[in-house]
All heavy atoms as TSV, in Angstrom:
chain	resi	resn	atom	element	x	y	z
A	1	MET	N	N	37.699	8.642	2.346
A	1	MET	CA	C	39.100	8.317	2.363
A	1	MET	C	C	39.251	6.816	2.507
A	1	MET	O	O	38.454	6.150	3.153
A	1	MET	CB	C	39.775	9.061	3.505
A	1	MET	CG	C	41.247	8.872	3.552
A	1	MET	SD	S	41.930	10.144	4.578
A	1	MET	CE	C	43.607	9.727	4.434
A	2	VAL	N	N	40.275	6.261	1.935
A	2	VAL	CA	C	40.493	4.822	1.958
A	2	VAL	C	C	41.131	4.435	3.276
A	2	VAL	O	O	42.060	5.094	3.748
A	2	VAL	CB	C	41.400	4.402	0.780
A	2	VAL	CG1	C	41.665	2.913	0.821
A	2	VAL	CG2	C	40.783	4.813	-0.533
A	3	ASP	N	N	40.608	3.363	3.874
A	3	ASP	CA	C	41.190	2.865	5.119
A	3	ASP	C	C	42.543	2.239	4.828
A	3	ASP	O	O	42.760	1.678	3.754
A	3	ASP	CB	C	40.268	1.808	5.749
A	3	ASP	CG	C	38.964	2.428	6.229
A	3	ASP	OD1	O	38.982	3.613	6.567
A	3	ASP	OD2	O	37.946	1.712	6.239
A	4	PRO	N	N	43.464	2.317	5.783
A	4	PRO	CA	C	44.756	1.658	5.563
A	4	PRO	C	C	44.569	0.146	5.473
A	4	PRO	O	O	43.627	-0.412	6.035
A	4	PRO	CB	C	45.585	2.057	6.778
A	4	PRO	CG	C	44.603	2.502	7.789
A	4	PRO	CD	C	43.404	3.008	7.056
A	5	ILE	N	N	45.462	-0.516	4.770
A	5	ILE	CA	C	45.358	-1.957	4.565
A	5	ILE	C	C	45.682	-2.675	5.865
A	5	ILE	O	O	46.648	-2.332	6.560
A	5	ILE	CB	C	46.308	-2.403	3.438
A	5	ILE	CG1	C	45.902	-1.723	2.144
A	5	ILE	CG2	C	46.296	-3.917	3.285
A	5	ILE	CD1	C	46.874	-1.912	1.015
A	6	ALA	N	N	44.853	-3.644	6.182
A	6	ALA	CA	C	45.052	-4.394	7.424
A	6	ALA	C	C	46.366	-5.178	7.351
A	6	ALA	O	O	46.684	-5.764	6.319
A	6	ALA	CB	C	43.888	-5.343	7.641
A	7	PRO	N	N	47.148	-5.202	8.452
A	7	PRO	CA	C	48.454	-5.864	8.412
A	7	PRO	C	C	48.379	-7.386	8.377
A	7	PRO	O	O	49.367	-8.041	8.095
A	7	PRO	CB	C	49.117	-5.384	9.702
A	7	PRO	CG	C	47.989	-5.051	10.609
A	7	PRO	CD	C	46.882	-4.555	9.720
A	8	PHE	N	N	47.206	-7.974	8.642
A	8	PHE	CA	C	47.110	-9.430	8.716
A	8	PHE	C	C	46.849	-10.093	7.369
A	8	PHE	O	O	46.676	-11.302	7.300
A	8	PHE	CB	C	46.044	-9.860	9.727
A	8	PHE	CG	C	44.698	-9.250	9.463
A	8	PHE	CD1	C	43.829	-9.810	8.556
A	8	PHE	CD2	C	44.308	-8.099	10.138
A	8	PHE	CE1	C	42.597	-9.256	8.310
A	8	PHE	CE2	C	43.074	-7.539	9.897
A	8	PHE	CZ	C	42.211	-8.114	8.987
A	9	LEU	N	N	46.810	-9.317	6.256
A	9	LEU	CA	C	46.587	-9.916	4.942
A	9	LEU	C	C	47.904	-10.481	4.403
A	9	LEU	O	O	48.948	-9.834	4.486
A	9	LEU	CB	C	46.052	-8.880	3.957
A	9	LEU	CG	C	44.634	-8.375	4.220
A	9	LEU	CD1	C	44.283	-7.295	3.226
A	9	LEU	CD2	C	43.638	-9.495	4.162
A	10	SER	N	N	47.790	-11.656	3.828
A	10	SER	CA	C	48.988	-12.254	3.234
A	10	SER	C	C	49.320	-11.517	1.933
A	10	SER	O	O	48.447	-10.891	1.329
A	10	SER	CB	C	48.741	-13.736	2.946
A	10	SER	OG	O	47.782	-13.874	1.926
A	11	PRO	N	N	50.565	-11.588	1.487
A	11	PRO	CA	C	50.926	-10.894	0.241
A	11	PRO	C	C	50.120	-11.385	-0.962
A	11	PRO	O	O	49.746	-10.587	-1.827
A	11	PRO	CB	C	52.411	-11.220	0.074
A	11	PRO	CG	C	52.900	-11.570	1.433
A	11	PRO	CD	C	51.736	-12.145	2.152
A	12	GLU	N	N	49.807	-12.683	-1.017
A	12	GLU	CA	C	49.001	-13.199	-2.135
A	12	GLU	C	C	47.596	-12.604	-2.103
A	12	GLU	O	O	47.042	-12.215	-3.138
A	12	GLU	CB	C	48.914	-14.724	-2.082
A	12	GLU	CG	C	50.239	-15.440	-2.183
A	12	GLU	CD	C	50.913	-15.612	-0.827
A	12	GLU	OE1	O	50.202	-15.623	0.212
A	12	GLU	OE2	O	52.145	-15.721	-0.788
A	13	ARG	N	N	47.030	-12.553	-0.884
A	13	ARG	CA	C	45.673	-12.021	-0.736
A	13	ARG	C	C	45.652	-10.526	-1.081
A	13	ARG	O	O	44.731	-10.028	-1.728
A	13	ARG	CB	C	45.196	-12.245	0.694
A	13	ARG	CG	C	43.758	-11.937	0.918
A	13	ARG	CD	C	42.917	-12.990	0.271
A	13	ARG	NE	N	41.525	-12.751	0.574
A	13	ARG	CZ	C	40.538	-13.110	-0.203
A	13	ARG	NH1	N	40.788	-13.790	-1.297
A	13	ARG	NH2	N	39.310	-12.865	0.118
A	14	LEU	N	N	46.679	-9.810	-0.652
A	14	LEU	CA	C	46.772	-8.388	-0.937
A	14	LEU	C	C	46.882	-8.144	-2.444
A	14	LEU	O	O	46.213	-7.267	-2.990
A	14	LEU	CB	C	47.989	-7.804	-0.220
A	14	LEU	CG	C	48.224	-6.311	-0.367
A	14	LEU	CD1	C	47.028	-5.533	0.167
A	14	LEU	CD2	C	49.482	-5.911	0.365
A	15	LYS	N	N	47.681	-8.938	-3.134
A	15	LYS	CA	C	47.833	-8.791	-4.580
A	15	LYS	C	C	46.511	-9.083	-5.287
A	15	LYS	O	O	46.118	-8.375	-6.222
A	15	LYS	CB	C	48.917	-9.740	-5.077
A	15	LYS	CG	C	49.234	-9.586	-6.537
A	15	LYS	CD	C	50.392	-10.451	-6.965
A	15	LYS	CE	C	50.664	-10.251	-8.443
A	15	LYS	NZ	N	51.735	-11.114	-8.918
A	16	HIS	N	N	45.799	-10.117	-4.820
A	16	HIS	CA	C	44.513	-10.467	-5.419
A	16	HIS	C	C	43.506	-9.324	-5.238
A	16	HIS	O	O	42.773	-8.968	-6.177
A	16	HIS	CB	C	43.988	-11.756	-4.782
A	16	HIS	CG	C	42.685	-12.211	-5.348
A	16	HIS	ND1	N	42.548	-12.655	-6.645
A	16	HIS	CD2	C	41.442	-12.276	-4.800
A	16	HIS	CE1	C	41.284	-12.982	-6.870
A	16	HIS	NE2	N	40.595	-12.751	-5.760
A	17	LEU	N	N	43.459	-8.730	-4.053
A	17	LEU	CA	C	42.534	-7.621	-3.810
A	17	LEU	C	C	42.885	-6.410	-4.671
A	17	LEU	O	O	41.996	-5.717	-5.166
A	17	LEU	CB	C	42.560	-7.235	-2.327
A	17	LEU	CG	C	41.872	-8.216	-1.380
A	17	LEU	CD1	C	42.058	-7.775	0.055
A	17	LEU	CD2	C	40.400	-8.323	-1.703
A	18	GLN	N	N	44.169	-6.153	-4.858
A	18	GLN	CA	C	44.561	-5.036	-5.709
A	18	GLN	C	C	44.161	-5.295	-7.158
A	18	GLN	O	O	43.720	-4.372	-7.855
A	18	GLN	CB	C	46.068	-4.805	-5.608
A	18	GLN	CG	C	46.482	-4.186	-4.287
A	18	GLN	CD	C	47.988	-4.109	-4.128
A	18	GLN	OE1	O	48.724	-4.828	-4.791
A	18	GLN	NE2	N	48.435	-3.247	-3.227
A	19	GLN	N	N	44.273	-6.529	-7.623
A	19	GLN	CA	C	43.837	-6.863	-8.989
A	19	GLN	C	C	42.333	-6.671	-9.142
A	19	GLN	O	O	41.860	-6.154	-10.160
A	19	GLN	CB	C	44.221	-8.296	-9.335
A	19	GLN	CG	C	45.699	-8.498	-9.572
A	19	GLN	CD	C	46.040	-9.964	-9.792
A	19	GLN	OE1	O	45.231	-10.851	-9.537
A	19	GLN	NE2	N	47.261	-10.211	-10.253
A	20	LEU	N	N	41.581	-7.086	-8.117
A	20	LEU	CA	C	40.127	-6.906	-8.170
A	20	LEU	C	C	39.760	-5.418	-8.213
A	20	LEU	O	O	38.861	-5.008	-8.960
A	20	LEU	CB	C	39.465	-7.570	-6.963
A	20	LEU	CG	C	39.407	-9.089	-6.981
A	20	LEU	CD1	C	38.803	-9.591	-5.685
A	20	LEU	CD2	C	38.601	-9.574	-8.153
A	21	ALA	N	N	40.455	-4.624	-7.424
A	21	ALA	CA	C	40.172	-3.188	-7.403
A	21	ALA	C	C	40.507	-2.561	-8.751
A	21	ALA	O	O	39.749	-1.730	-9.269
A	21	ALA	CB	C	40.961	-2.517	-6.284
A	22	ASP	N	N	41.644	-2.960	-9.344
A	22	ASP	CA	C	42.013	-2.435	-10.666
A	22	ASP	C	C	40.987	-2.832	-11.720
A	22	ASP	O	O	40.603	-2.025	-12.566
A	22	ASP	CB	C	43.398	-2.942	-11.072
A	22	ASP	CG	C	44.508	-2.325	-10.228
A	22	ASP	OD1	O	44.259	-1.275	-9.603
A	22	ASP	OD2	O	45.608	-2.910	-10.202
A	23	ALA	N	N	40.528	-4.087	-11.662
A	23	ALA	CA	C	39.533	-4.552	-12.636
A	23	ALA	C	C	38.223	-3.786	-12.480
A	23	ALA	O	O	37.568	-3.433	-13.469
A	23	ALA	CB	C	39.301	-6.051	-12.458
A	24	ALA	N	N	37.838	-3.515	-11.236
A	24	ALA	CA	C	36.590	-2.775	-11.008
A	24	ALA	C	C	36.705	-1.352	-11.542
A	24	ALA	O	O	35.762	-0.833	-12.152
A	24	ALA	CB	C	36.263	-2.757	-9.525
A	25	ARG	N	N	37.857	-0.718	-11.323
A	25	ARG	CA	C	38.053	0.638	-11.838
A	25	ARG	C	C	38.033	0.654	-13.366
A	25	ARG	O	O	37.434	1.538	-13.981
A	25	ARG	CB	C	39.386	1.199	-11.341
A	25	ARG	CG	C	39.321	1.712	-9.937
A	25	ARG	CD	C	40.582	2.498	-9.586
A	25	ARG	NE	N	40.916	2.217	-8.200
A	25	ARG	CZ	C	41.856	1.368	-7.794
A	25	ARG	NH1	N	42.591	0.731	-8.670
A	25	ARG	NH2	N	42.071	1.172	-6.521
A	26	LEU	N	N	38.672	-0.329	-13.973
A	26	LEU	CA	C	38.703	-0.398	-15.438
A	26	LEU	C	C	37.300	-0.621	-16.001
A	26	LEU	O	O	36.889	0.014	-16.973
A	26	LEU	CB	C	39.637	-1.528	-15.874
A	26	LEU	CG	C	39.818	-1.711	-17.381
A	26	LEU	CD1	C	40.448	-0.469	-17.984
A	26	LEU	CD2	C	40.668	-2.927	-17.660
A	27	ARG	N	N	36.544	-1.506	-15.378
A	27	ARG	CA	C	35.184	-1.783	-15.834
A	27	ARG	C	C	34.317	-0.532	-15.719
A	27	ARG	O	O	33.519	-0.224	-16.602
A	27	ARG	CB	C	34.592	-2.918	-14.996
A	27	ARG	CG	C	33.323	-3.481	-15.556
A	27	ARG	CD	C	32.782	-4.645	-14.728
A	27	ARG	NE	N	33.786	-5.646	-14.448
A	27	ARG	CZ	C	34.218	-5.954	-13.213
A	27	ARG	NH1	N	33.724	-5.334	-12.164
A	27	ARG	NH2	N	35.125	-6.882	-13.033
A	28	ALA	N	N	34.482	0.204	-14.618
A	28	ALA	CA	C	33.685	1.421	-14.437
A	28	ALA	C	C	34.048	2.471	-15.480
A	28	ALA	O	O	33.191	3.236	-15.932
A	28	ALA	CB	C	33.902	1.976	-13.031
A	29	ALA	N	N	35.331	2.513	-15.883
A	29	ALA	CA	C	35.750	3.498	-16.876
A	29	ALA	C	C	35.295	3.112	-18.282
A	29	ALA	O	O	34.890	3.965	-19.071
A	29	ALA	CB	C	37.265	3.654	-16.846
A	30	LEU	N	N	35.339	1.817	-18.597
A	30	LEU	CA	C	34.998	1.377	-19.948
A	30	LEU	C	C	33.499	1.279	-20.178
A	30	LEU	O	O	33.011	1.555	-21.271
A	30	LEU	CB	C	35.637	0.009	-20.230
A	30	LEU	CG	C	37.155	-0.001	-20.367
A	30	LEU	CD1	C	37.639	-1.429	-20.571
A	30	LEU	CD2	C	37.593	0.873	-21.521
A	31	TYR	N	N	32.775	0.858	-19.178
A	31	TYR	CA	C	31.335	0.635	-19.327
A	31	TYR	C	C	30.580	1.473	-18.309
A	31	TYR	O	O	30.243	0.980	-17.239
A	31	TYR	CB	C	30.994	-0.843	-19.135
A	31	TYR	CG	C	31.799	-1.756	-20.009
A	31	TYR	CD1	C	32.822	-2.535	-19.483
A	31	TYR	CD2	C	31.539	-1.851	-21.374
A	31	TYR	CE1	C	33.568	-3.384	-20.281
A	31	TYR	CE2	C	32.283	-2.688	-22.186
A	31	TYR	CZ	C	33.288	-3.446	-21.627
A	31	TYR	OH	O	34.024	-4.275	-22.426
A	32	PRO	N	N	30.306	2.735	-18.614
A	32	PRO	CA	C	29.553	3.552	-17.656
A	32	PRO	C	C	28.144	2.999	-17.471
A	32	PRO	O	O	27.594	2.355	-18.363
A	32	PRO	CB	C	29.537	4.937	-18.298
A	32	PRO	CG	C	29.788	4.704	-19.735
A	32	PRO	CD	C	30.621	3.453	-19.836
A	33	SER	N	N	27.584	3.235	-16.306
A	33	SER	CA	C	26.262	2.694	-16.022
A	33	SER	C	C	25.236	3.339	-16.955
A	33	SER	O	O	25.310	4.533	-17.248
A	33	SER	CB	C	25.881	2.950	-14.573
A	33	SER	OG	O	25.881	4.336	-14.315
A	34	PRO	N	N	24.258	2.562	-17.420
A	34	PRO	CA	C	23.259	3.118	-18.350
A	34	PRO	C	C	22.342	4.117	-17.648
A	34	PRO	O	O	22.074	4.008	-16.453
A	34	PRO	CB	C	22.483	1.883	-18.802
A	34	PRO	CG	C	22.659	0.900	-17.710
A	34	PRO	CD	C	24.023	1.160	-17.124
A	35	LYS	N	N	21.878	5.095	-18.403
A	35	LYS	CA	C	20.968	6.077	-17.845
A	35	LYS	C	C	19.577	5.444	-17.737
A	35	LYS	O	O	19.189	4.638	-18.570
A	35	LYS	CB	C	20.921	7.299	-18.745
A	35	LYS	CG	C	22.240	8.043	-18.768
A	35	LYS	CD	C	22.108	9.339	-19.519
A	35	LYS	CE	C	23.316	10.218	-19.373
A	35	LYS	NZ	N	24.587	9.559	-19.518
A	36	PRO	N	N	18.825	5.793	-16.702
A	36	PRO	CA	C	17.487	5.216	-16.575
A	36	PRO	C	C	16.585	5.675	-17.717
A	36	PRO	O	O	16.787	6.769	-18.263
A	36	PRO	CB	C	16.988	5.746	-15.223
A	36	PRO	CG	C	17.809	6.961	-14.964
A	36	PRO	CD	C	19.135	6.731	-15.626
A	37	PRO	N	N	15.620	4.853	-18.102
A	37	PRO	CA	C	14.717	5.260	-19.193
A	37	PRO	C	C	13.878	6.465	-18.772
A	37	PRO	O	O	13.640	6.671	-17.586
A	37	PRO	CB	C	13.837	4.024	-19.397
A	37	PRO	CG	C	13.903	3.286	-18.115
A	37	PRO	CD	C	15.259	3.565	-17.536
A	38	PRO	N	N	13.445	7.272	-19.728
A	38	PRO	CA	C	12.639	8.445	-19.366
A	38	PRO	C	C	11.308	8.015	-18.754
A	38	PRO	O	O	10.794	6.928	-19.028
A	38	PRO	CB	C	12.429	9.155	-20.704
A	38	PRO	CG	C	12.651	8.106	-21.735
A	38	PRO	CD	C	13.642	7.143	-21.156
A	39	VAL	N	N	10.777	8.880	-17.932
A	39	VAL	CA	C	9.507	8.587	-17.265
A	39	VAL	C	C	8.396	8.611	-18.296
A	39	VAL	O	O	8.269	9.572	-19.060
A	39	VAL	CB	C	9.234	9.629	-16.160
A	39	VAL	CG1	C	7.893	9.366	-15.495
A	39	VAL	CG2	C	10.345	9.606	-15.136
A	40	ARG	N	N	7.619	7.544	-18.347
A	40	ARG	CA	C	6.516	7.495	-19.318
A	40	ARG	C	C	5.274	8.087	-18.692
A	40	ARG	O	O	4.849	7.709	-17.614
A	40	ARG	CB	C	6.255	6.045	-19.727
A	40	ARG	CG	C	7.418	5.459	-20.498
A	40	ARG	CD	C	7.059	4.147	-21.091
A	40	ARG	NE	N	5.982	4.358	-22.056
A	40	ARG	CZ	C	5.424	3.389	-22.765
A	40	ARG	NH1	N	5.832	2.161	-22.620
A	40	ARG	NH2	N	4.465	3.647	-23.613
A	41	ARG	N	N	4.713	9.034	-19.406
A	41	ARG	CA	C	3.470	9.653	-18.936
A	41	ARG	C	C	2.297	8.784	-19.388
A	41	ARG	O	O	2.335	8.222	-20.481
A	41	ARG	CB	C	3.321	11.043	-19.545
A	41	ARG	CG	C	4.498	11.935	-19.279
A	41	ARG	CD	C	4.240	12.792	-18.060
A	41	ARG	NE	N	5.299	13.774	-17.887
A	41	ARG	CZ	C	6.239	13.670	-16.965
A	41	ARG	NH1	N	6.266	12.652	-16.164
A	41	ARG	NH2	N	7.152	14.601	-16.843
A	42	PRO	N	N	1.260	8.681	-18.581
A	42	PRO	CA	C	0.106	7.901	-19.025
A	42	PRO	C	C	-0.542	8.562	-20.244
A	42	PRO	O	O	-0.585	9.787	-20.339
A	42	PRO	CB	C	-0.837	7.906	-17.824
A	42	PRO	CG	C	-0.383	9.029	-16.965
A	42	PRO	CD	C	1.069	9.261	-17.249
A	43	SER	N	N	-1.001	7.727	-21.148
A	43	SER	CA	C	-1.604	8.281	-22.362
A	43	SER	C	C	-2.983	8.841	-22.034
A	43	SER	O	O	-3.568	8.537	-21.001
A	43	SER	CB	C	-1.725	7.196	-23.429
A	43	SER	OG	O	-2.724	6.278	-23.056
A	44	ARG	N	N	-3.459	9.623	-22.933
A	44	ARG	CA	C	-4.782	10.223	-22.731
A	44	ARG	C	C	-5.895	9.346	-23.289
A	44	ARG	O	O	-7.011	9.766	-23.425
A	44	ARG	CB	C	-4.829	11.604	-23.370
A	44	ARG	CG	C	-3.878	12.573	-22.711
A	44	ARG	CD	C	-3.978	13.943	-23.333
A	44	ARG	NE	N	-3.027	14.843	-22.707
A	44	ARG	CZ	C	-3.317	15.612	-21.657
A	44	ARG	NH1	N	-4.515	15.591	-21.140
A	44	ARG	NH2	N	-2.408	16.404	-21.147
A	45	GLN	N	N	-5.546	8.128	-23.641
A	45	GLN	CA	C	-6.558	7.205	-24.125
A	45	GLN	C	C	-6.657	6.016	-23.180
A	45	GLN	O	O	-5.725	5.700	-22.467
A	45	GLN	CB	C	-6.190	6.693	-25.509
A	45	GLN	CG	C	-6.525	7.647	-26.620
A	45	GLN	CD	C	-6.444	6.936	-27.962
A	45	GLN	OE1	O	-5.722	5.966	-28.096
A	45	GLN	NE2	N	-7.168	7.427	-28.931
A	46	TYR	N	N	-7.796	5.373	-23.225
A	46	TYR	CA	C	-7.967	4.145	-22.466
A	46	TYR	C	C	-7.152	3.050	-23.139
A	46	TYR	O	O	-6.856	3.136	-24.325
A	46	TYR	CB	C	-9.445	3.741	-22.442
A	46	TYR	CG	C	-10.273	4.588	-21.509
A	46	TYR	CD1	C	-11.245	5.444	-22.005
A	46	TYR	CD2	C	-10.079	4.528	-20.140
A	46	TYR	CE1	C	-12.010	6.222	-21.160
A	46	TYR	CE2	C	-10.842	5.303	-19.287
A	46	TYR	CZ	C	-11.799	6.151	-19.800
A	46	TYR	OH	O	-12.539	6.915	-18.953
A	47	PRO	N	N	-6.801	2.000	-22.407
A	47	PRO	CA	C	-5.974	0.944	-22.999
A	47	PRO	C	C	-6.580	0.310	-24.246
A	47	PRO	O	O	-5.866	-0.082	-25.141
A	47	PRO	CB	C	-5.842	-0.067	-21.873
A	47	PRO	CG	C	-6.081	0.701	-20.626
A	47	PRO	CD	C	-7.024	1.808	-20.984
A	48	GLY	N	N	-7.897	0.237	-24.337
A	48	GLY	CA	C	-8.521	-0.404	-25.481
A	48	GLY	C	C	-8.525	0.449	-26.740
A	48	GLY	O	O	-8.968	-0.005	-27.790
A	49	GLY	N	N	-8.066	1.675	-26.660
A	49	GLY	CA	C	-8.038	2.530	-27.827
A	49	GLY	C	C	-9.159	3.552	-27.860
A	49	GLY	O	O	-9.133	4.474	-28.659
A	50	ARG	N	N	-10.157	3.376	-26.989
A	50	ARG	CA	C	-11.234	4.368	-26.955
A	50	ARG	C	C	-10.701	5.657	-26.353
A	50	ARG	O	O	-9.881	5.630	-25.457
A	50	ARG	CB	C	-12.385	3.875	-26.067
A	50	ARG	CG	C	-13.080	2.641	-26.586
A	50	ARG	CD	C	-14.204	2.255	-25.631
A	50	ARG	NE	N	-13.682	1.958	-24.295
A	50	ARG	CZ	C	-14.210	2.428	-23.171
A	50	ARG	NH1	N	-15.266	3.200	-23.203
A	50	ARG	NH2	N	-13.698	2.116	-22.015
A	51	SER	N	N	-11.204	6.760	-26.819
A	51	SER	CA	C	-10.772	8.025	-26.235
A	51	SER	C	C	-11.524	8.250	-24.926
A	51	SER	O	O	-12.550	7.628	-24.665
A	51	SER	CB	C	-11.018	9.173	-27.200
A	51	SER	OG	O	-12.394	9.236	-27.480
A	52	ASN	N	N	-11.018	9.147	-24.126
A	52	ASN	CA	C	-11.654	9.443	-22.843
A	52	ASN	C	C	-13.020	10.077	-23.077
A	52	ASN	O	O	-13.235	10.758	-24.074
A	52	ASN	CB	C	-10.783	10.424	-22.051
A	52	ASN	CG	C	-9.546	9.751	-21.524
A	52	ASN	OD1	O	-9.479	8.542	-21.434
A	52	ASN	ND2	N	-8.562	10.553	-21.171
A	53	PRO	N	N	-13.943	9.866	-22.161
A	53	PRO	CA	C	-15.248	10.516	-22.310
A	53	PRO	C	C	-15.089	12.031	-22.260
A	53	PRO	O	O	-14.177	12.553	-21.630
A	53	PRO	CB	C	-16.048	9.994	-21.123
A	53	PRO	CG	C	-15.054	9.518	-20.150
A	53	PRO	CD	C	-13.855	9.090	-20.916
A	54	TRP	N	N	-16.012	12.715	-22.898
A	54	TRP	CA	C	-15.929	14.157	-22.965
A	54	TRP	C	C	-16.046	14.756	-21.579
A	54	TRP	O	O	-16.860	14.331	-20.770
A	54	TRP	CB	C	-17.035	14.694	-23.861
A	54	TRP	CG	C	-16.989	16.181	-23.994
A	54	TRP	CD1	C	-16.224	16.871	-24.850
A	54	TRP	CD2	C	-17.732	17.126	-23.230
A	54	TRP	NE1	N	-16.429	18.215	-24.680
A	54	TRP	CE2	C	-17.356	18.403	-23.684
A	54	TRP	CE3	C	-18.665	17.032	-22.214
A	54	TRP	CZ2	C	-17.886	19.565	-23.149
A	54	TRP	CZ3	C	-19.184	18.191	-21.688
A	54	TRP	CH2	C	-18.799	19.442	-22.166
A	55	ARG	N	N	-15.209	15.721	-21.326
A	55	ARG	CA	C	-15.285	16.445	-20.055
A	55	ARG	C	C	-15.318	17.928	-20.355
A	55	ARG	O	O	-14.674	18.392	-21.295
A	55	ARG	CB	C	-14.051	16.155	-19.193
A	55	ARG	CG	C	-14.173	14.847	-18.460
A	55	ARG	CD	C	-12.989	14.681	-17.557
A	55	ARG	NE	N	-11.913	14.097	-18.363
A	55	ARG	CZ	C	-10.664	14.028	-17.986
A	55	ARG	NH1	N	-10.282	14.525	-16.851
A	55	ARG	NH2	N	-9.754	13.487	-18.760
A	56	ALA	N	N	-16.042	18.648	-19.528
A	56	ALA	CA	C	-16.102	20.095	-19.719
A	56	ALA	C	C	-14.727	20.680	-19.408
A	56	ALA	O	O	-14.052	20.233	-18.493
A	56	ALA	CB	C	-17.150	20.687	-18.790
A	57	PRO	N	N	-14.295	21.651	-20.182
A	57	PRO	CA	C	-12.998	22.267	-19.887
A	57	PRO	C	C	-13.032	22.961	-18.532
A	57	PRO	O	O	-14.085	23.422	-18.081
A	57	PRO	CB	C	-12.804	23.269	-21.021
A	57	PRO	CG	C	-14.146	23.503	-21.581
A	57	PRO	CD	C	-14.945	22.263	-21.327
A	58	ARG	N	N	-11.902	23.019	-17.909
A	58	ARG	CA	C	-11.847	23.662	-16.601
A	58	ARG	C	C	-12.097	25.156	-16.742
A	58	ARG	O	O	-11.608	25.796	-17.667
A	58	ARG	CB	C	-10.465	23.466	-15.976
A	58	ARG	CG	C	-10.215	22.063	-15.575
A	58	ARG	CD	C	-8.885	21.983	-14.899
A	58	ARG	NE	N	-8.597	20.591	-14.585
A	58	ARG	CZ	C	-7.449	20.165	-14.148
A	58	ARG	NH1	N	-6.457	21.011	-13.957
A	58	ARG	NH2	N	-7.253	18.898	-13.884
A	59	VAL	N	N	-12.835	25.661	-15.801
A	59	VAL	CA	C	-13.116	27.088	-15.797
A	59	VAL	C	C	-11.920	27.786	-15.166
A	59	VAL	O	O	-11.511	27.458	-14.060
A	59	VAL	CB	C	-14.391	27.392	-14.993
A	59	VAL	CG1	C	-14.652	28.889	-14.943
A	59	VAL	CG2	C	-15.560	26.645	-15.584
A	60	ARG	N	N	-11.370	28.736	-15.893
A	60	ARG	CA	C	-10.227	29.479	-15.352
A	60	ARG	C	C	-10.728	30.830	-14.863
A	60	ARG	O	O	-11.236	31.629	-15.646
A	60	ARG	CB	C	-9.166	29.679	-16.432
A	60	ARG	CG	C	-8.565	28.394	-16.875
A	60	ARG	CD	C	-7.552	28.674	-17.957
A	60	ARG	NE	N	-7.062	27.414	-18.499
A	60	ARG	CZ	C	-5.871	26.900	-18.196
A	60	ARG	NH1	N	-5.098	27.537	-17.372
A	60	ARG	NH2	N	-5.507	25.759	-18.738
A	61	ARG	N	N	-10.570	31.049	-13.608
A	61	ARG	CA	C	-11.024	32.309	-13.044
A	61	ARG	C	C	-9.846	33.246	-12.889
A	61	ARG	O	O	-8.765	32.839	-12.537
A	61	ARG	CB	C	-11.662	32.070	-11.678
A	61	ARG	CG	C	-12.880	31.192	-11.779
A	61	ARG	CD	C	-13.430	30.942	-10.418
A	61	ARG	NE	N	-14.455	29.921	-10.516
A	61	ARG	CZ	C	-15.587	30.001	-9.866
A	61	ARG	NH1	N	-15.839	30.970	-9.058
A	61	ARG	NH2	N	-16.468	29.035	-10.016
A	62	ARG	N	N	-10.098	34.489	-13.148
A	62	ARG	CA	C	-9.051	35.494	-12.989
A	62	ARG	C	C	-8.867	35.795	-11.507
A	62	ARG	O	O	-9.832	35.918	-10.766
A	62	ARG	CB	C	-9.422	36.790	-13.702
A	62	ARG	CG	C	-9.477	36.633	-15.176
A	62	ARG	CD	C	-9.570	37.979	-15.775
A	62	ARG	NE	N	-8.460	38.088	-16.714
A	62	ARG	CZ	C	-8.279	39.129	-17.514
A	62	ARG	NH1	N	-9.085	40.143	-17.458
A	62	ARG	NH2	N	-7.283	39.151	-18.345
A	63	ARG	N	N	-7.603	35.912	-11.151
A	63	ARG	CA	C	-7.334	36.270	-9.760
A	63	ARG	C	C	-7.534	37.762	-9.579
A	63	ARG	O	O	-7.113	38.553	-10.412
A	63	ARG	CB	C	-5.888	35.912	-9.403
A	63	ARG	CG	C	-5.727	34.442	-9.258
A	63	ARG	CD	C	-4.376	34.031	-8.806
A	63	ARG	NE	N	-3.435	35.121	-8.506
A	63	ARG	CZ	C	-2.147	34.945	-8.303
A	63	ARG	NH1	N	-1.644	33.762	-8.387
A	63	ARG	NH2	N	-1.361	35.951	-8.033
A	64	ARG	N	N	-8.169	38.108	-8.505
A	64	ARG	CA	C	-8.354	39.536	-8.216
A	64	ARG	C	C	-7.139	40.034	-7.467
A	64	ARG	O	O	-6.599	39.353	-6.619
A	64	ARG	CB	C	-9.608	39.742	-7.369
A	64	ARG	CG	C	-10.849	39.287	-8.142
A	64	ARG	CD	C	-12.052	39.469	-7.309
A	64	ARG	NE	N	-12.422	40.868	-7.298
A	64	ARG	CZ	C	-13.402	41.377	-6.601
A	64	ARG	NH1	N	-14.123	40.618	-5.831
A	64	ARG	NH2	N	-13.669	42.662	-6.644
A	65	ARG	N	N	-6.727	41.219	-7.808
A	65	ARG	CA	C	-5.535	41.773	-7.154
A	65	ARG	C	C	-5.873	42.497	-5.899
A	65	ARG	O	O	-6.856	42.994	-5.628
A	65	ARG	CB	C	-4.827	42.724	-8.109
A	65	ARG	CG	C	-4.307	41.971	-9.278
A	65	ARG	CD	C	-3.590	42.912	-10.179
A	65	ARG	NE	N	-3.290	42.231	-11.424
A	65	ARG	CZ	C	-2.226	42.449	-12.121
A	65	ARG	NH1	N	-1.346	43.320	-11.746
A	65	ARG	NH2	N	-2.018	41.812	-13.240
């Protein structure tokens, strides 16, 4: 909730703050914040272009019930 306006603000200062608030609202409506870039997964190759050394495939064991 918005706090009530302090009584010690001069009318000029109050008008300036209201203009700033209106400008901020307009900017937020016209220019929505950009979405973050998607998470990049590390590639399966080494940086130099060589492929990873051969590895034995993982052994998958069946779970016993």
